[in-house]
N, C-alpha and C positions, 0 to 999 in steps of 0.2 A: 504495500499499501505505499502509498503517495501524504507526504506530509507536508503541509503549504507552512505562512509565514505564523497563518494564526493558530493552529497546532500548537506551538513553541508560548505564543502567549494563553493559551488555553491550559495548557501544562503549565506557567507558569502563575495559575490563577488560580487553579486549584491544588496545585500539591500531585497532580496524577500523573506519570510518566507515558503517558503519551503514544512516545516513539519509542518506546521498551513493549510494549503493549502491541504494536506496530509490526514489530519485528519476530515478536513471535507468532501472529499472527502470518508473516510472511512464511514464518516455518514450519508452515501446517496445524500449529497448537489449535484449535478451537477455544473461543473467548473463554464457555464455560471450565475449562480447564486451569486456565491462567489466572492463578490468585490477587487479588486485587494489594497491591502494596502499602494500601494508605490505611484499610481496616486490617490488612495479615490476617481478617478470619471468613471474607468471600472472595467470592471469582469475581472478574475485571468485568462483567457484565451486570457488577450489579451497583445504580446508582444512587451516588449518598445525596442528602438534602445539603443543600446549600446556604450559606444565612447572608450574601454577599451578591452583589450586581456587579459587571463587568461590562467596563464599556472603550470599545477598540473605535479609535479616531486615526484614518490617515493623514500623513504630515504630507506635500507638496513645499521643499524647501527650492525656491524658482531661481533664489539668487545664484545659486550654484552652478546654473544651464542661460550661457550667456544669450545663446539662439532660439529658445525654448517659446514659444507662445503661452500667455498668461492666461487666454480665454478656457474657463473652466470645459472639459466634454468627457465623454465619452473614455474616451481612447488615451487620457490622462495617465499616466501611471506616478505612483507613490515614490517617496524618496524612502518612506519609513511609515509605521506607525506608532503610535503614543498608548498605553492603555490605564484606563484609571478604577480604583477597585475602590466601593463603599455598599453604603450598606443601605443608599436608594440608590434610585437611577440618577439623583438629580446631586447624591452628594456623587457618585462615579464618575459622570456626564461633566462637572466642576475639574475633577481631578483630571480627566483625559482632556479637557482643554487649559490646564495651566502647562500640563507638558507636552504639549505642543508647541508650545511658545511659551519662552522665560521668564517674557516680561509679560503673557496674557495672563489677568485676574479671573480669567471666565468671566460666565454671565454675570453683573451686577443687578 
């Protein structure tokens, strides 16, 4: 299985080793036979309840590219992404917005 950049963010947010589980599945081990390394008592297909919200926002650092168009469109490629973790959507969004640009205080 292929892991996207979002998988690394999801692993970081949840503490769940997605790449490890994907590698085991690629080796032919069924998901119900892989131990959940977070709970240590259930299988990898067990879905724990999460008490936080994660918001991911792409970054477009247009200053890095001299001849790039500044018009936003469907073909734009981000140079990375940021993640905010909070107890509510509002909190996680504010944290993510502040991470996009260190001078940004989020919504006021």
